[in-house]
C-alpha positions as a printed Julia matrix, in Angstrom:
319×3 Matrix{Float64}:
  11.65   -3.74  -20.27
   8.56   -2.86  -22.11
   7.8    -6.32  -23.45
   5.84   -9.25  -21.5
   8.37  -11.76  -21.38
   7.59  -15.05  -22.59
   6.39  -18.12  -20.71
   9.93  -19.86  -21.37
  11.2   -16.44  -19.48
   9.22  -16.71  -16.9
   9.89  -20.43  -16.42
  13.37  -19.85  -16.42
  13.64  -17.36  -13.73
  10.65  -19.12  -11.63
   8.22  -16.39  -12.37
   5.74  -18.35  -14.0
   2.5   -18.15  -11.58
  -1.06  -19.03  -12.22
  -2.3   -16.5   -10.0
  -0.72  -13.65  -12.47
  -3.2   -14.78  -15.28
  -6.43  -12.74  -14.87
  -9.25  -14.05  -17.14
 -10.41  -11.64  -19.89
  -7.67   -9.49  -18.81
  -4.78   -9.16  -20.71
  -3.38   -6.06  -19.86
  -3.55   -6.73  -16.34
  -1.68  -10.32  -16.62
   1.13   -8.5   -18.7
   1.57   -6.43  -15.86
   1.75   -8.7   -13.32
   4.05  -10.8   -15.33
   6.39   -8.34  -16.23
   6.33   -6.78  -12.81
   7.25  -10.05  -11.12
   9.62  -10.72  -13.51
  11.45   -7.82  -13.08
  11.97   -8.0    -9.46
  13.27  -11.66   -9.93
  15.9    -9.48  -12.25
  16.42   -7.27   -9.66
  17.77   -9.65   -6.89
  19.89  -11.85   -9.47
  21.21   -8.85  -10.57
  22.32   -7.93   -6.45
  23.03  -11.72   -5.97
  20.33  -12.49   -3.89
  19.39  -15.81   -2.78
  16.13  -16.93   -4.49
  13.27  -17.72   -2.21
  10.12  -20.23   -2.37
   6.92  -21.32   -1.66
   6.16  -21.65    1.11
   8.06  -19.17    2.73
   9.21  -21.69    5.43
   9.05  -25.42    4.3
   6.94  -27.58    6.97
   8.83  -30.69    8.09
   7.36  -33.6     6.35
   4.99  -31.26    3.89
   5.55  -30.81    0.24
   8.58  -30.37   -1.59
   9.13  -26.52   -1.73
   9.64  -24.75   -5.27
  11.59  -21.89   -5.69
  10.06  -18.65   -6.62
  12.24  -16.14   -8.11
  10.44  -12.98   -6.83
  10.95  -13.81   -3.41
  13.97  -14.08   -0.88
  14.75  -16.96    1.67
  12.96  -15.52    4.84
  15.77  -15.98    7.14
  18.22  -14.35    5.21
  15.93  -11.39    4.32
  15.01  -10.7     7.98
  18.62  -10.97    8.74
  19.86   -8.76    6.3
  16.69   -6.72    5.28
  17.53   -7.01    1.57
  13.82   -6.25    0.62
  14.8    -2.78    1.66
  16.27   -0.49   -0.22
  17.4     2.25    2.27
  18.93    2.3     5.67
  15.72    4.53    6.3
  13.51    1.86    5.63
  15.01   -0.78    7.16
  14.73    0.88   10.12
  11.42    2.02    9.8
  10.45   -1.45    9.35
  12.73   -2.96   12.24
  10.92   -0.15   14.4
   7.5    -0.88   13.2
   7.86   -4.66   13.54
   9.35   -4.35   17.3
   5.64   -3.61   18.7
   2.04   -4.74   17.86
  -0.89   -2.24   17.81
  -3.98   -3.79   19.3
  -5.63   -6.61   17.04
  -3.32   -5.94   14.22
  -2.69   -8.68   11.38
   0.67   -8.23    9.91
   2.3   -10.68    7.23
   5.79  -10.29    8.66
   6.69  -12.91    5.74
   5.78  -10.83    3.1
   7.18   -7.81    4.27
  10.8    -9.51    4.37
  10.92  -12.13    1.74
   8.09  -11.17   -0.91
   9.84   -8.67   -3.08
   6.17   -7.78   -4.61
   4.96   -6.45   -1.24
   3.47   -3.35   -0.93
   4.06   -3.15    2.52
   7.99   -3.46    1.73
   7.04   -0.62   -1.01
   5.38    1.69    1.82
   8.62    1.55    4.0
  10.74    1.89    0.72
   8.84    5.22   -0.5
   8.34    6.81    2.95
  11.04    5.29    5.42
  13.5     8.53    4.77
  10.47   10.74    5.75
   9.96    8.54    9.17
  13.21    9.4     9.93
  13.61   12.92    9.3
  10.12   15.06   10.05
  11.4    18.05    8.33
  11.66   16.06    4.99
   8.57   14.68    5.4
   6.7    18.05    5.69
   8.61   19.23    2.54
   7.46   16.18    0.67
   3.54   16.48    1.85
   3.53   20.09    1.0
   5.37   18.78   -2.55
   2.99   16.11   -2.98
  -0.34   17.61   -1.49
  -0.1    21.36   -1.24
  -3.0    22.21    0.51
  -2.39   19.82    3.63
  -2.34   21.62    6.69
   0.6    22.16    9.09
   3.69   20.14    9.22
   4.51   16.53    9.56
   4.4    15.46   13.44
   4.6    11.51   12.94
   4.48    9.02   10.27
   3.21    5.46   10.77
   2.85    2.4     8.89
   0.59   -0.52    9.46
  -1.45    1.56   11.42
  -5.4     1.95   12.54
  -6.25    4.5    14.92
  -8.23    1.6    16.6
  -9.22   -1.92   15.37
 -12.57   -3.66   15.79
 -13.69   -0.22   17.64
 -17.11    1.51   16.93
 -15.86    4.77   17.5
 -13.64    4.17   14.15
 -14.84    2.12   11.75
 -15.41   -1.09   13.77
 -13.08   -3.16   11.21
  -9.55   -4.27   11.27
  -8.71   -2.17    8.17
  -5.32   -0.01    8.13
  -3.41    2.03    6.43
   0.2     1.18    5.0
   1.36    4.58    5.86
  -0.48    7.43    7.83
   1.48   11.18    7.93
  -0.21   13.26   11.0
  -0.01   16.81   10.61
  -0.08   19.23   13.26
  -2.6    22.33   12.7
  -1.78   25.93   13.78
  -3.98   24.76   16.95
  -4.52   21.6    18.62
  -6.09   20.2    15.87
  -4.74   17.4    13.49
  -4.55   16.76    9.82
  -4.03   13.26    8.5
  -2.96   11.53    5.09
  -3.68    8.25    5.15
  -2.29    6.34    2.41
  -2.84    2.87    0.57
   0.1     1.55   -1.33
  -0.67   -1.2    -4.34
   2.15   -2.67   -6.53
   1.51   -6.1    -8.13
  -2.23   -6.1    -6.6
  -5.27   -6.73   -8.77
  -9.12   -5.99   -8.54
 -11.01   -8.89   -6.59
 -14.67   -8.01   -5.84
 -15.06   -8.1    -1.56
 -18.08   -7.82    0.49
 -18.03   -5.42    3.45
 -19.14   -7.67    6.52
 -23.01   -7.14    6.9
 -22.98   -7.48   10.56
 -20.57   -4.01   10.48
 -22.81   -1.99    7.79
 -24.64   -0.16   10.53
 -21.48    1.5    11.31
 -19.87    1.74    7.51
 -22.79    3.02    6.56
 -23.18    5.81    9.0
 -19.83    6.9     8.12
 -20.72    7.09    4.84
 -23.79    8.82    5.2
 -22.38   11.64    8.33
 -19.15   12.65    5.34
 -21.9    13.75    2.85
 -19.42   13.03    0.16
 -20.88   10.61   -1.62
 -22.92   10.86   -4.52
 -26.62    9.64   -4.84
 -26.56    5.8    -5.03
 -22.84    5.7    -4.46
 -23.12    4.03   -0.88
 -25.73    1.25   -2.09
 -23.15    0.18   -5.01
 -20.6    -0.25   -3.17
 -22.19   -1.9     0.46
 -22.62   -5.44   -1.19
 -19.98   -7.48   -3.06
 -17.9    -5.04   -5.37
 -14.23   -4.84   -6.34
 -14.2    -1.08   -5.04
 -14.71   -2.3    -1.11
 -11.39   -2.4    -0.26
 -10.91    1.12   -1.36
 -14.28    2.29    0.22
 -13.7     0.72    3.57
 -10.22    2.36    4.11
 -11.28    5.8     3.02
 -14.24    5.56    5.41
 -11.27    4.12    7.93
 -10.12    7.86    7.28
 -13.21    9.83    7.57
 -14.17    7.91   10.88
 -11.24   10.02   12.07
 -12.69   13.26   11.26
 -16.08   12.12   12.89
 -14.33   11.33   16.08
 -16.03   12.53   18.92
 -12.66   14.01   19.95
 -12.53   16.22   17.46
  -8.53   15.71   17.38
  -8.85   15.65   13.1
  -9.94   18.46   11.28
  -8.41   17.67    8.19
  -7.64   14.38    5.97
  -6.92   12.67    2.55
  -6.96    9.19    1.95
  -4.63    8.55   -1.04
  -4.06    5.26   -2.97
  -0.49    5.3    -4.25
   0.12    2.92   -7.35
   2.54    1.91  -10.12
   1.14    4.27  -13.53
   1.52    0.65  -15.09
  -0.85   -1.39  -13.1
  -4.42   -1.02  -15.21
  -6.46   -2.46  -12.55
  -5.5     0.21  -10.02
  -6.16    3.24  -12.36
  -9.38    2.14  -13.55
 -10.27    1.33   -9.6
  -9.1     5.03   -8.81
 -11.14    6.3   -11.86
 -14.24    4.22  -11.2
 -14.17    5.38   -7.18
 -14.04    9.1    -8.07
 -17.01    8.73   -9.75
 -18.76    7.61   -6.82
 -17.81   10.94   -5.11
 -19.93   14.15   -5.09
 -17.07   15.95   -3.04
 -13.57   14.31   -4.14
 -11.47   16.79   -1.32
 -11.13   13.87    1.25
 -10.03   11.14   -1.47
  -6.55   11.21   -3.87
  -4.41    8.8    -5.85
  -0.88    9.35   -7.25
   1.81    6.76   -8.73
   4.63    5.88   -7.74
   6.17    7.37  -10.87
   4.83   10.9    -9.57
   6.31   10.63   -6.32
   9.99   10.0    -7.22
   9.84   12.38  -10.22
   8.94   15.05   -7.78
  12.51   14.74   -6.48
  11.81   15.48   -2.95
  13.24   12.38   -1.65
  16.95   12.08   -1.21
  19.17   11.53   -4.36
  20.44    8.43   -3.21
  16.87    6.74   -2.36
  15.37    8.21   -5.62
  18.05    6.03   -7.48
  17.55    2.87   -5.5
  13.58    3.21   -5.99
  13.93    3.76   -9.49
  15.99    0.61  -10.2
  13.83   -1.25   -8.12
  10.52   -0.29   -9.22
  10.85    1.57  -12.22
  13.56   -1.03  -14.35
  11.36   -0.87  -17.59
């Protein structure tokens, strides 16, 4: 659908959420409401039951209310209905079977929230985790300058959380493609996936600025004044910190990674993400380690299996 649903339509579908209304940003409000509504319609078309807030009601707690863009958690975990292909479900089950050190993973959102960017990452790249030859073809199509074939596909991945050898933070990538170079060196495509998300100002931890600024300065890629613009409270802080996490891999004493790119994947219709990527580029004197691509562009490239493309179109591109 191209029109924003009315409040009556949203309420009838249990999709009226105050958090979707963004003050003085009508285009973002419209996108968030439309996206939530379309996910509820997708759920209803498949006969999946409706979820709630909270995901798991507490005994003696407030009465749960239905949320059209959610699935019941137990149902979602048992069926994997939030994952659109067998490969996506297999990748999600494999990733949730172990923990990386100090990881923070919202399992409820992954399994039960239809607006989950974590689920979108598995839906987009699950086939590539199952077939590294296919992954290599996809990476060549999407980022032709990436060196070497794909040797590993990881989800919710950090090279090291709270470790000053990296970024000394808890940041992680939604997906990461490790590439095998012509020698023992490696490349990395580190991906941040956005769907319904909006821009929100955040402040990098002041006690960690010694490390974040050191990585940023050593990279030599930022324009004059750019680091000062984002090291305080900024709505580009998350993008900056995740980019720095990838850059810390290129700077690691092991010398293992010699090529890398941090990529933001987002819907073409999400105005906040379009704006953020444009403004972030303006901070860079060298854009070679940063990229952005729309979900539509990834799907339209036709490198994913045809059945997966059909499922992704029905799920995320219904408009």
